[in-house]
Residue frames as qw, qx, qy, qz and C-alpha x, y, z in Angstrom:
[[0.139, -0.784, -0.426, 0.430, -2.35, -30.85, -0.96],
 [0.384, 0.786, 0.201, 0.440, -2.64, -27.65, -2.95],
 [0.483, 0.051, -0.252, 0.837, -0.10, -24.99, -2.16],
 [0.114, 0.062, 0.174, -0.976, -2.62, -22.17, -2.11],
 [0.264, 0.504, 0.788, -0.236, -6.35, -22.13, -1.65],
 [0.213, 0.627, 0.515, 0.544, -8.80, -20.32, -3.88],
 [0.056, 0.352, -0.103, 0.929, -9.47, -16.62, -3.43],
 [0.598, -0.521, -0.266, -0.547, -12.77, -17.41, -1.71],
 [0.838, -0.340, -0.385, 0.185, -10.99, -19.53, 0.92],
 [0.499, 0.129, -0.279, 0.811, -8.41, -16.85, 1.75],
 [0.318, -0.809, -0.355, -0.344, -10.39, -15.11, 4.48],
 [0.680, -0.620, -0.159, 0.357, -7.66, -14.70, 7.13],
 [0.071, 0.972, -0.224, -0.017, -5.34, -11.71, 7.49],
 [0.764, 0.410, -0.407, 0.288, -1.72, -12.50, 6.61],
 [0.753, -0.587, -0.095, 0.281, 0.66, -13.28, 9.44],
 [0.111, -0.906, 0.332, 0.239, 3.88, -11.26, 9.95],
 [0.563, -0.273, 0.707, 0.331, 5.82, -14.29, 8.71],
 [0.580, 0.549, 0.571, 0.192, 3.79, -14.35, 5.48],
 [0.198, 0.978, 0.043, -0.051, 4.42, -10.65, 4.88],
 [0.340, -0.734, 0.517, 0.279, 8.14, -11.08, 5.56],
 [0.630, 0.036, 0.710, 0.312, 8.35, -13.97, 3.09],
 [0.472, 0.784, 0.386, 0.110, 6.58, -11.87, 0.45],
 [0.027, -0.963, 0.213, 0.165, 9.10, -9.08, 1.00],
 [0.510, -0.455, 0.654, 0.325, 12.00, -11.51, 0.57],
 [0.602, 0.352, 0.660, 0.278, 10.51, -12.61, -2.76],
 [0.152, -0.039, 0.289, 0.944, 10.34, -8.98, -3.88],
 [0.170, -0.595, -0.683, -0.389, 6.54, -8.93, -3.62],
 [0.195, -0.332, -0.406, 0.829, 5.91, -5.53, -2.00],
 [0.228, 0.816, 0.502, -0.172, 3.12, -2.94, -2.30],
 [0.353, -0.149, 0.320, 0.867, 4.00, -0.65, -5.18],
 [0.324, 0.820, 0.397, -0.253, 2.23, 2.30, -6.75],
 [0.584, 0.300, 0.321, 0.682, 3.50, 3.53, -10.10],
 [0.007, 0.912, 0.260, 0.317, 1.88, 6.89, -9.37],
 [0.555, -0.767, 0.069, 0.314, 4.50, 7.55, -6.69],
 [0.627, -0.082, 0.389, 0.670, 7.25, 7.29, -9.31],
 [0.265, 0.650, 0.434, 0.564, 5.35, 9.60, -11.66],
 [0.274, -0.936, -0.208, -0.068, 4.66, 12.12, -8.90],
 [0.600, -0.630, 0.192, 0.455, 8.26, 12.21, -7.69],
 [0.570, 0.167, 0.447, 0.669, 9.50, 12.42, -11.29],
 [0.108, 0.812, 0.364, 0.444, 7.24, 15.40, -11.99],
 [0.443, -0.886, -0.063, 0.125, 8.34, 17.00, -8.74],
 [0.657, -0.347, 0.301, 0.598, 12.00, 16.55, -9.63],
 [0.424, 0.452, 0.452, 0.642, 11.38, 18.00, -13.10],
 [0.115, -0.925, -0.279, -0.230, 9.63, 21.01, -11.59],
 [0.564, -0.751, 0.086, 0.331, 12.49, 21.62, -9.16],
 [0.622, -0.068, 0.383, 0.680, 15.08, 21.49, -11.94],
 [0.245, 0.696, 0.414, 0.534, 13.10, 23.99, -14.00],
 [0.317, -0.939, -0.128, -0.032, 13.12, 26.32, -11.00],
 [0.644, -0.588, 0.245, 0.425, 16.88, 25.83, -10.52],
 [0.705, 0.356, 0.346, 0.506, 17.92, 26.16, -14.16],
 [0.181, 0.912, 0.058, 0.364, 17.85, 29.99, -14.24],
 [0.494, -0.835, 0.242, 0.002, 19.86, 30.20, -11.04],
 [0.784, -0.253, 0.446, 0.349, 22.44, 27.76, -12.42],
 [0.087, 0.653, -0.396, -0.639, 22.70, 29.61, -15.74],
 [0.439, 0.080, 0.856, 0.261, 21.63, 26.57, -17.76],
 [0.396, 0.745, 0.532, -0.075, 18.66, 28.31, -19.39],
 [0.082, 0.907, -0.158, -0.381, 20.74, 31.39, -20.25],
 [0.287, -0.432, 0.743, 0.423, 23.45, 29.24, -21.83],
 [0.440, 0.339, 0.810, 0.188, 20.91, 27.34, -23.91],
 [0.282, 0.882, 0.305, -0.222, 19.27, 30.62, -24.98],
 [0.079, -0.780, 0.425, 0.454, 22.68, 31.95, -26.03],
 [0.348, -0.143, 0.852, 0.365, 23.41, 28.79, -28.05],
 [0.403, 0.578, 0.709, 0.021, 19.94, 28.83, -29.62],
 [0.182, 0.913, 0.066, -0.360, 20.24, 32.49, -30.56],
 [0.156, -0.612, 0.615, 0.473, 23.61, 31.88, -32.16],
 [0.386, 0.109, 0.877, 0.266, 22.31, 28.90, -34.13],
 [0.347, 0.742, 0.568, -0.078, 19.20, 30.71, -35.34],
 [0.052, 0.894, -0.102, -0.433, 21.21, 33.82, -36.22],
 [0.023, -0.578, 0.695, 0.427, 23.65, 31.91, -38.40],
 [0.692, 0.170, 0.695, -0.098, 21.36, 29.19, -39.72],
 [0.623, 0.754, 0.067, -0.197, 21.30, 30.83, -43.18],
 [0.141, 0.783, -0.595, -0.112, 25.07, 30.39, -43.38],
 [0.582, -0.246, 0.773, -0.052, 24.97, 26.64, -42.70],
 [0.272, 0.254, -0.746, -0.553, 25.39, 24.54, -45.87],
 [0.806, -0.035, -0.028, -0.590, 22.46, 22.28, -46.66],
 [0.993, -0.003, -0.116, -0.006, 24.64, 19.18, -46.61],
 [0.640, 0.462, -0.428, 0.440, 28.04, 17.83, -45.75],
 [0.541, -0.091, -0.558, 0.623, 30.26, 18.56, -42.81],
 [0.068, -0.239, 0.142, -0.958, 28.74, 21.98, -42.11],
 [0.663, -0.342, -0.270, -0.609, 25.23, 20.63, -41.59],
 [0.792, -0.190, -0.555, 0.167, 26.60, 17.80, -39.42],
 [0.372, 0.071, -0.439, 0.815, 28.52, 20.26, -37.24],
 [0.315, -0.295, 0.020, -0.902, 25.45, 22.47, -36.81],
 [0.785, -0.304, -0.398, -0.366, 23.31, 19.48, -35.85],
 [0.701, -0.086, -0.557, 0.437, 25.95, 18.25, -33.43],
 [0.108, 0.200, -0.315, 0.921, 26.11, 21.69, -31.81],
 [0.551, -0.321, -0.133, -0.759, 22.34, 21.73, -31.39],
 [0.830, -0.230, -0.503, -0.073, 22.29, 18.23, -29.87],
 [0.537, 0.005, -0.527, 0.659, 25.00, 19.09, -27.38],
 [0.143, -0.262, 0.169, -0.939, 23.17, 22.25, -26.37],
 [0.723, -0.304, -0.263, -0.562, 19.93, 20.30, -25.87],
 [0.793, -0.120, -0.562, 0.203, 21.75, 17.54, -23.98],
 [0.303, 0.148, -0.460, 0.822, 23.34, 20.09, -21.65],
 [0.390, -0.270, 0.071, -0.878, 19.93, 21.56, -20.89],
 [0.831, -0.200, -0.283, -0.434, 18.18, 18.20, -20.41],
 [0.541, 0.213, -0.746, 0.326, 20.93, 16.48, -18.43],
 [0.089, -0.164, 0.611, -0.770, 19.85, 17.88, -15.06],
 [0.695, -0.038, 0.086, -0.713, 16.09, 17.17, -15.48],
 [0.829, 0.138, -0.511, -0.181, 16.78, 13.63, -16.70],
 [0.391, 0.219, -0.750, 0.486, 19.18, 12.93, -13.83],
 [0.317, -0.145, 0.467, -0.813, 16.68, 14.31, -11.32],
 [0.803, 0.023, -0.148, -0.577, 13.90, 12.15, -12.79],
 [0.720, 0.175, -0.668, 0.068, 16.08, 9.01, -12.57],
 [0.147, 0.181, -0.709, 0.666, 16.95, 9.69, -8.92],
 [0.531, -0.079, 0.247, -0.807, 13.29, 10.33, -8.14],
 [0.828, 0.075, -0.408, -0.378, 12.32, 7.04, -9.76],
 [0.567, 0.143, -0.744, 0.324, 14.84, 5.16, -7.62],
 [0.070, -0.142, 0.568, -0.807, 13.65, 6.98, -4.51],
 [0.648, -0.156, -0.192, -0.720, 10.03, 6.03, -5.21],
 [0.770, -0.087, -0.632, -0.024, 10.67, 2.47, -4.09],
 [0.375, 0.035, -0.628, 0.681, 12.34, 3.55, -0.85],
 [0.316, -0.192, 0.154, -0.916, 9.39, 5.82, -0.05],
 [0.770, -0.141, -0.268, -0.562, 6.92, 2.93, -0.27],
 [0.961, -0.267, -0.065, -0.014, 8.89, 0.10, 1.35],
 [0.470, -0.710, 0.472, 0.227, 12.28, -0.80, 2.74],
 [0.262, 0.594, -0.659, -0.379, 15.00, -1.89, 0.28],
 [0.935, 0.091, 0.274, -0.205, 14.40, -5.22, -1.46],
 [0.093, 0.588, -0.763, -0.253, 17.23, -7.48, -2.62],
 [0.786, 0.101, 0.564, -0.232, 15.65, -10.50, -4.31],
 [0.009, -0.363, 0.761, 0.538, 16.96, -12.59, -7.18],
 [0.432, 0.305, 0.840, -0.123, 13.66, -14.45, -7.55],
 [0.446, 0.755, 0.199, -0.437, 12.28, -11.83, -9.92],
 [0.165, 0.673, -0.585, -0.421, 15.25, -12.46, -12.23],
 [0.387, -0.063, 0.916, 0.080, 14.55, -16.20, -12.52],
 [0.354, 0.094, -0.529, -0.766, 12.85, -16.89, -15.88],
 [0.437, 0.199, 0.776, -0.408, 9.33, -18.27, -15.57],
 [0.173, 0.236, 0.813, 0.503, 7.24, -19.74, -18.36],
 [0.048, 0.754, 0.646, -0.109, 4.07, -17.93, -17.29],
 [0.112, -0.728, 0.013, 0.676, 5.83, -14.58, -17.84],
 [0.009, 0.367, -0.602, -0.709, 6.61, -15.28, -21.50],
 [0.230, 0.344, 0.904, 0.106, 3.46, -17.25, -22.21],
 [0.132, -0.210, -0.349, -0.904, 1.11, -15.34, -24.54],
 [0.488, -0.519, -0.646, -0.275, -1.86, -16.93, -22.81],
 [0.508, -0.480, -0.469, 0.540, -0.56, -15.90, -19.39],
 [0.175, -0.103, 0.031, 0.979, 0.05, -12.36, -20.61],
 [0.279, -0.358, -0.522, -0.722, -3.45, -12.22, -22.09],
 [0.530, -0.561, -0.633, 0.056, -4.93, -13.37, -18.77],
 [0.399, -0.371, -0.297, 0.784, -3.03, -10.65, -16.93],
 [0.007, 0.059, 0.245, 0.968, -4.19, -7.98, -19.39],
 [0.455, -0.346, -0.506, -0.646, -7.82, -9.08, -19.39],
 [0.474, -0.333, -0.747, 0.327, -7.88, -10.00, -15.69],
 [0.278, -0.870, -0.403, 0.058, -9.37, -7.85, -12.93],
 [0.464, -0.616, 0.070, 0.633, -6.09, -6.07, -12.23],
 [0.364, 0.112, 0.508, 0.772, -5.61, -5.34, -15.94],
 [0.031, -0.729, -0.549, -0.407, -9.03, -3.73, -16.17],
 [0.406, -0.828, -0.235, 0.308, -8.38, -1.71, -13.03],
 [0.462, -0.371, 0.261, 0.762, -5.11, -0.40, -14.50],
 [0.234, 0.382, 0.590, 0.672, -6.86, 0.39, -17.79],
 [0.175, -0.848, -0.469, -0.171, -9.61, 2.39, -16.07],
 [0.476, -0.720, -0.056, 0.501, -7.06, 4.18, -13.87],
 [0.443, -0.092, 0.398, 0.798, -5.03, 5.13, -16.95],
 [0.087, 0.592, 0.566, 0.567, -8.05, 6.50, -18.81],
 [0.328, -0.869, -0.365, 0.065, -9.22, 8.44, -15.76],
 [0.511, -0.558, 0.083, 0.648, -5.75, 9.93, -15.23],
 [0.344, 0.153, 0.477, 0.795, -5.42, 10.96, -18.88],
 [0.059, -0.736, -0.545, -0.397, -8.87, 12.57, -18.84],
 [0.415, -0.846, -0.251, 0.222, -8.31, 14.45, -15.57],
 [0.501, -0.465, 0.212, 0.698, -4.75, 15.60, -16.26],
 [0.320, 0.289, 0.550, 0.715, -5.54, 16.40, -19.88],
 [0.100, -0.837, -0.484, -0.233, -8.53, 18.50, -18.88],
 [0.443, -0.797, -0.079, 0.403, -6.45, 20.41, -16.36],
 [0.480, -0.223, 0.378, 0.760, -3.63, 21.02, -18.85],
 [0.201, 0.515, 0.585, 0.593, -6.10, 22.15, -21.54],
 [0.217, -0.897, -0.385, -0.015, -7.79, 24.53, -19.13],
 [0.479, -0.667, 0.088, 0.564, -4.47, 26.06, -18.05],
 [0.408, 0.002, 0.500, 0.764, -3.33, 26.49, -21.67],
 [0.094, 0.692, 0.593, 0.400, -6.64, 27.98, -22.74],
 [0.298, -0.877, -0.247, 0.286, -6.34, 30.65, -20.08],
 [0.353, -0.609, 0.312, 0.638, -3.09, 31.80, -21.76],
 [0.626, 0.424, 0.558, 0.343, -4.22, 31.50, -25.40],
 [0.198, 0.974, 0.115, -0.006, -4.17, 35.28, -25.87],
 [0.334, -0.800, 0.414, 0.278, -0.48, 35.40, -25.06],
 [0.740, 0.019, 0.576, 0.346, 0.44, 32.84, -27.72],
 [0.502, 0.797, 0.276, 0.192, -0.30, 35.37, -30.49],
 [0.061, -0.975, 0.216, 0.008, 2.36, 37.67, -29.12],
 [0.758, -0.386, 0.442, 0.284, 5.08, 35.05, -29.42],
 [0.716, 0.561, 0.249, 0.331, 5.55, 35.73, -33.13],
 [0.357, 0.787, -0.136, 0.484, 8.77, 37.61, -33.59],
 [0.611, -0.774, 0.151, -0.065, 9.94, 37.11, -30.02],
 [0.192, 0.694, -0.684, 0.118, 13.64, 36.75, -29.28],
 [0.699, 0.021, -0.714, 0.041, 14.85, 33.24, -28.27],
 [0.167, 0.079, -0.681, 0.708, 15.44, 34.41, -24.71],
 [0.475, -0.040, 0.177, -0.861, 11.86, 35.64, -24.51],
 [0.774, 0.025, -0.486, -0.405, 10.55, 32.38, -25.95],
 [0.540, 0.057, -0.775, 0.324, 12.51, 30.39, -23.39],
 [0.078, -0.069, 0.538, -0.837, 11.28, 32.53, -20.51],
 [0.652, -0.011, -0.048, -0.757, 7.67, 32.16, -21.64],
 [0.756, 0.070, -0.627, -0.172, 8.09, 28.43, -22.19],
 [0.344, 0.082, -0.771, 0.530, 9.63, 28.01, -18.75],
 [0.309, -0.049, 0.381, -0.870, 6.83, 29.97, -17.08],
 [0.758, 0.032, -0.241, -0.605, 4.16, 27.94, -18.87],
 [0.661, 0.110, -0.739, 0.072, 5.91, 24.68, -18.07],
 [0.120, 0.083, -0.707, 0.692, 6.12, 25.58, -14.40],
 [0.516, -0.014, 0.178, -0.837, 2.45, 26.57, -14.32],
 [0.797, 0.076, -0.453, -0.393, 1.43, 23.33, -16.01],
 [0.561, 0.116, -0.767, 0.289, 3.66, 21.19, -13.82],
 [0.102, -0.128, 0.571, -0.804, 2.47, 22.95, -10.65],
 [0.679, -0.004, 0.031, -0.733, -1.18, 22.34, -11.48],
 [0.805, 0.126, -0.549, -0.185, -0.55, 18.76, -12.54],
 [0.344, 0.195, -0.773, 0.497, 1.50, 18.11, -9.40],
 [0.354, -0.116, 0.446, -0.814, -1.26, 19.42, -7.14],
 [0.818, 0.073, -0.118, -0.558, -3.81, 17.20, -8.86],
 [0.727, 0.251, -0.639, 0.022, -1.46, 14.25, -9.08],
 [0.022, -0.320, 0.736, -0.597, -0.81, 14.39, -5.33],
 [0.683, -0.027, 0.338, -0.647, -4.44, 13.41, -4.72],
 [0.867, 0.283, -0.313, -0.266, -4.27, 10.67, -7.37],
 [0.437, 0.414, -0.745, 0.287, -1.05, 9.34, -5.83],
 [0.311, -0.243, 0.665, -0.635, -2.49, 9.16, -2.31],
 [0.826, 0.107, 0.143, -0.534, -5.54, 7.28, -3.60],
 [0.798, 0.380, -0.458, -0.090, -3.38, 4.88, -5.62],
 [0.163, 0.420, -0.785, 0.424, -1.03, 4.19, -2.68],
 [0.556, -0.120, 0.544, -0.617, -4.01, 3.30, -0.50],
 [0.884, 0.260, -0.049, -0.385, -5.41, 1.04, -3.21],
 [0.594, 0.482, -0.638, 0.088, -2.03, -0.60, -3.87],
 [0.101, -0.336, 0.785, -0.510, -1.61, -1.37, -0.15],
 [0.719, 0.039, 0.381, -0.579, -5.15, -2.74, 0.07],
 [0.840, 0.390, -0.274, -0.260, -4.69, -4.86, -3.05],
 [0.388, 0.476, -0.754, 0.234, -1.36, -6.22, -1.79],
 [0.327, -0.222, 0.724, -0.566, -2.77, -7.12, 1.62],
 [0.826, 0.184, 0.166, -0.506, -5.71, -8.83, -0.06],
 [0.735, 0.464, -0.486, -0.096, -3.31, -10.80, -2.25],
 [0.207, 0.411, -0.801, 0.384, -1.38, -11.94, 0.83],
 [0.708, -0.275, 0.253, -0.599, -4.46, -13.27, 2.63],
 [0.098, 0.268, -0.957, 0.046, -4.27, -16.86, 3.83],
 [0.723, -0.271, -0.494, -0.399, -6.57, -19.79, 4.29],
 [0.681, -0.603, 0.271, -0.315, -7.06, -21.33, 7.70],
 [0.984, 0.009, 0.037, 0.171, -5.12, -24.39, 6.57],
 [0.559, 0.590, -0.213, 0.542, -2.16, -22.21, 5.60],
 [0.269, -0.740, 0.320, -0.527, -2.19, -20.54, 9.02],
 [0.899, -0.364, 0.199, -0.141, -2.31, -23.92, 10.77],
 [0.905, 0.262, -0.051, 0.331, 0.54, -25.21, 8.59],
 [0.281, 0.715, -0.278, 0.577, 2.62, -22.11, 9.33],
 [0.547, -0.666, 0.300, -0.410, 2.02, -22.47, 13.07],
 [0.984, -0.132, 0.104, 0.061, 3.17, -26.10, 12.88],
 [0.736, 0.467, -0.133, 0.472, 6.32, -25.10, 11.02],
 [0.081, 0.711, -0.292, 0.635, 7.18, -22.28, 13.43],
 [0.498, -0.533, 0.414, -0.544, 6.02, -23.64, 16.77],
 [0.045, -0.187, 0.979, -0.074, 6.23, -27.35, 16.16],
 [0.422, -0.269, -0.763, -0.409, 3.47, -29.91, 15.81],
 [0.481, -0.448, 0.206, -0.725, 0.69, -29.21, 18.35],
 [0.935, -0.181, -0.236, -0.193, 0.18, -32.94, 18.88],
 [0.721, 0.168, -0.455, 0.495, 3.84, -33.41, 19.78],
 [0.001, 0.436, -0.348, 0.830, 3.73, -30.38, 22.09],
 [0.721, -0.387, 0.010, -0.575, 0.62, -31.76, 23.82],
 [0.931, -0.055, -0.349, 0.086, 2.33, -35.13, 24.23],
 [0.487, 0.292, -0.452, 0.688, 5.42, -33.52, 25.76],
 [0.307, -0.454, 0.227, -0.805, 3.24, -31.48, 28.08],
 [0.883, -0.279, -0.163, -0.341, 1.45, -34.67, 29.14],
 [0.820, 0.088, -0.437, 0.359, 4.77, -36.40, 29.83],
 [0.183, 0.389, -0.402, 0.809, 5.97, -33.46, 31.96],
 [0.574, -0.416, 0.100, -0.698, 2.74, -33.44, 33.95],
 [0.936, -0.149, -0.302, -0.103, 2.96, -37.19, 34.49],
 [0.642, 0.192, -0.471, 0.574, 6.52, -36.92, 35.79],
 [0.110, -0.435, 0.297, -0.843, 5.53, -34.04, 38.04],
 [0.778, -0.362, -0.078, -0.508, 2.66, -36.09, 39.52],
 [0.900, -0.040, -0.392, 0.187, 4.95, -39.05, 40.21],
 [0.401, 0.308, -0.427, 0.750, 7.47, -36.77, 41.87],
 [0.383, -0.447, 0.170, -0.790, 4.75, -35.19, 44.02],
 [0.892, -0.275, -0.214, -0.290, 3.35, -38.57, 45.06],
 [0.789, 0.083, -0.438, 0.423, 6.84, -39.65, 46.07],
 [0.185, 0.348, -0.358, 0.847, 7.24, -36.49, 48.19],
 [0.570, -0.536, -0.188, -0.593, 3.89, -36.72, 50.01],
 [0.837, -0.343, -0.403, 0.141, 5.11, -39.36, 52.57],
 [0.553, 0.000, -0.286, 0.783, 7.84, -36.91, 53.65],
 [0.109, -0.624, -0.164, -0.756, 5.38, -34.04, 54.11],
 [0.051, 0.039, -0.653, 0.755, 4.61, -32.57, 57.54],
 [0.348, 0.432, 0.593, -0.584, 0.96, -31.78, 56.85],
 [0.099, 0.294, 0.706, 0.636, -1.63, -31.87, 54.06],
 [0.211, 0.354, 0.342, -0.844, -4.10, -28.99, 54.09],
 [0.124, 0.313, 0.855, 0.394, -7.39, -29.76, 52.31],
 [0.164, -0.079, -0.156, -0.971, -10.62, -28.12, 51.16],
 [0.599, -0.431, 0.673, -0.044, -11.73, -30.92, 52.12],
 [0.796, 0.222, 0.559, 0.076, -12.34, -32.66, 48.76],
 [0.574, 0.810, 0.109, 0.055, -11.44, -30.22, 45.99],
 [0.287, 0.822, -0.406, 0.279, -7.99, -28.94, 47.02],
 [0.880, -0.428, -0.007, 0.204, -5.00, -30.50, 48.74],
 [0.310, 0.826, -0.368, 0.294, -1.63, -28.92, 49.48],
 [0.900, -0.286, -0.190, 0.270, 1.20, -30.91, 51.10],
 [0.033, 0.910, -0.297, 0.286, 3.73, -28.88, 53.09],
 [0.862, -0.076, -0.330, 0.378, 7.06, -29.95, 54.52],
 [0.107, -0.884, 0.240, -0.386, 8.77, -28.22, 57.44],
 [0.847, -0.147, -0.344, 0.377, 11.89, -29.18, 59.35],
 [0.431, -0.838, -0.019, 0.335, 13.84, -27.28, 61.99],
 [0.461, -0.369, 0.384, 0.710, 16.29, -24.89, 60.37],
 [0.312, 0.477, 0.615, 0.545, 14.12, -24.21, 57.30],
 [0.019, -0.001, -0.038, 0.999, 13.30, -20.55, 56.63],
 [0.589, 0.130, 0.122, -0.788, 9.69, -21.39, 55.76],
 [0.702, 0.136, 0.688, -0.126, 7.55, -24.45, 54.92],
 [0.091, 0.338, -0.672, -0.653, 7.90, -25.76, 51.36],
 [0.798, 0.271, 0.151, -0.517, 5.12, -27.03, 49.11],
 [0.259, -0.318, 0.878, 0.246, 5.99, -30.56, 47.97],
 [0.062, 0.283, 0.890, 0.352, 2.66, -31.45, 46.31],
 [0.331, 0.341, 0.310, -0.823, -0.66, -29.86, 45.38],
 [0.034, -0.138, -0.843, -0.519, -3.67, -30.75, 43.29],
 [0.510, 0.066, 0.156, -0.843, -7.41, -30.48, 42.74],
 [0.849, 0.104, -0.094, -0.510, -10.20, -33.05, 42.57],
 [0.981, 0.068, -0.184, 0.005, -8.76, -36.45, 41.55],
 [0.561, 0.433, -0.457, 0.538, -5.16, -35.47, 42.21],
 [0.292, -0.540, 0.389, -0.687, -6.18, -34.00, 45.58],
 [0.913, -0.236, 0.043, -0.329, -7.82, -37.30, 46.45],
 [0.878, 0.226, -0.325, 0.268, -4.64, -39.20, 45.57],
 [0.204, 0.544, -0.469, 0.665, -2.58, -36.84, 47.76],
 [0.583, -0.452, 0.305, -0.602, -4.92, -37.40, 50.71],
 [0.983, -0.040, -0.117, -0.138, -4.87, -41.18, 50.17],
 [0.708, 0.348, -0.422, 0.447, -1.07, -41.37, 50.08],
 [0.078, -0.551, 0.427, -0.713, -0.90, -39.10, 53.14],
 [0.792, -0.349, 0.157, -0.475, -3.30, -41.37, 55.05],
 [0.957, 0.113, -0.256, 0.080, -1.32, -44.47, 54.09],
 [0.608, 0.281, -0.397, 0.627, 1.89, -42.93, 55.48],
 [0.469, -0.665, -0.486, 0.319, 0.22, -41.36, 58.53],
 [0.244, 0.144, 0.029, 0.959, 0.78, -37.78, 57.40],
 [0.083, 0.506, 0.566, -0.646, -1.55, -35.36, 59.18],
 [0.077, 0.437, 0.597, 0.669, -4.46, -34.14, 57.03],
 [0.039, -0.442, -0.451, 0.774, -6.01, -30.86, 58.24],
 [0.199, 0.680, 0.617, 0.344, -9.17, -29.34, 56.77],
 [0.136, -0.630, -0.132, 0.753, -8.85, -25.60, 56.25],
 [0.546, 0.630, 0.512, 0.208, -10.70, -24.62, 53.03],
 [0.160, 0.985, -0.014, -0.063, -9.68, -20.92, 52.83],
 [0.343, -0.720, 0.546, 0.258, -6.02, -21.68, 53.50],
 [0.672, 0.059, 0.689, 0.266, -6.01, -24.65, 51.10],
 [0.504, 0.771, 0.362, 0.143, -7.44, -22.55, 48.26],
 [0.012, -0.977, 0.186, 0.104, -5.07, -19.66, 48.95],
 [0.492, -0.533, 0.629, 0.280, -1.98, -21.87, 49.07],
 [0.685, 0.291, 0.623, 0.241, -2.96, -23.76, 45.92],
 [0.405, 0.874, 0.240, 0.120, -3.30, -20.49, 44.01],
 [0.030, -0.975, 0.217, -0.038, -0.17, -18.76, 45.31],
 [0.435, -0.621, 0.643, 0.109, 2.59, -21.33, 45.83],
 [0.710, 0.472, -0.468, -0.231, 4.45, -23.49, 43.30],
 [0.978, -0.151, -0.113, 0.089, 5.93, -26.95, 43.76],
 [0.776, -0.028, -0.166, 0.608, 9.27, -26.94, 45.67],
 [0.131, 0.563, -0.048, 0.814, 8.75, -23.26, 46.57],
 [0.163, -0.183, -0.650, 0.719, 8.41, -21.67, 50.00],
 [0.017, -0.748, -0.663, -0.022, 4.99, -20.42, 51.00],
 [0.150, 0.681, 0.087, 0.712, 4.34, -16.66, 50.63],
 [0.173, 0.134, -0.532, 0.818, 4.95, -14.41, 53.61],
 [0.462, -0.241, 0.012, -0.853, 1.27, -13.52, 53.96],
 [0.855, -0.196, -0.368, -0.310, 0.48, -17.16, 54.83],
 [0.343, 0.345, -0.736, 0.470, 3.20, -17.61, 57.46],
 [0.348, -0.241, 0.529, -0.736, 0.91, -17.07, 60.46],
 [0.846, 0.026, 0.016, -0.533, -1.91, -19.35, 59.29],
 [0.817, 0.267, -0.510, 0.025, 0.48, -22.15, 58.26],
 [0.167, 0.396, -0.707, 0.561, 2.49, -21.78, 61.48],
 [0.591, -0.200, 0.399, -0.672, -0.67, -22.36, 63.50],
 [0.926, 0.143, -0.164, -0.309, -1.51, -25.50, 61.51],
 [0.670, 0.363, -0.595, 0.257, 2.02, -26.94, 61.72],
 [0.103, -0.398, 0.628, -0.660, 2.24, -26.04, 65.41],
 [0.784, -0.114, 0.213, -0.571, -1.01, -27.92, 65.99],
 [0.909, 0.238, -0.331, -0.082, 0.31, -30.98, 64.10],
 [0.419, 0.433, -0.658, 0.451, 3.59, -30.98, 66.01],
 [0.392, -0.341, 0.529, -0.671, 1.75, -30.81, 69.33],
 [0.916, 0.012, 0.001, -0.402, -0.36, -33.79, 68.30],
 [0.776, 0.349, -0.503, 0.152, 2.79, -35.74, 67.43],
 [0.089, 0.448, -0.662, 0.594, 4.35, -34.93, 70.80],
 [0.656, -0.219, 0.361, -0.625, 1.26, -36.06, 72.64],
 [0.944, 0.158, -0.182, -0.227, 1.11, -39.27, 70.64],
 [0.599, 0.410, -0.605, 0.326, 4.77, -40.01, 71.37]]
């Protein structure tokens, strides 16, 4: 038997057990756009915080010092190396916070979309992952084309927005010639924030659409065939054939026990052919107890056994139907039937006294 049916056969929604198993394997709905959106958001926040933290001012000071003394730096040797090292450290100090924020945002992207996943299955090497043919099928498959179209659409939309925002400020670029480093940094920061704000607003819509699509695609991938659902039900609830057999055995034992209790009954109330309820009452009992009940064929057997053992059989269709529906085997009759049953049992006891 094949493990999985074809895509056409998978017409049933996945069960909770199937979704839980997929989560354990590390197969969860994921949208890469969430990571990009959170990363851009983190970058924007760090750019807003950098002036308050003095990071931008420190970098501007370092850049001004480097540009002011660049003519004194030798073209080679230790002097050039020291100047380059100073510049790298200044850039690293400025980029450390944005990079750290982007990394944290990337890690948080998974928690936003699904609960934490701890699965070693994704680390197990599989031949289809390193197979060139398998990789080509993934690239040229439906999902590969969808990702390709999404990428082109995102580049076109975001690129158009960025170009439009930059074009609106093209007059200001001419005035940057001869600007001090601090002025250049302030302008660059303002333009970066404007670009990132516009891109974030647009990317929020793209992210929502991609999250919905990723969830839909994942649910579609988890769909099951009817055979898979039946097999899962057998594994979780047991074989239905075995359960039916056990239920049949329990019913058979219950019938034998009821037939054995009918001769001890005080009265059998009938419908007269469809229902039969055998009641037992002895002095000292709080209320009569149902020792047997049944419909149709079982009711006929109860009446036959009662007749063989000279147990009184009384026809009272409304009472028989009510008792059959409301009382269980070996249970006392409900309070609302006390009066009607008392009249029947009283009548039977009077008949027995007369006969004796």
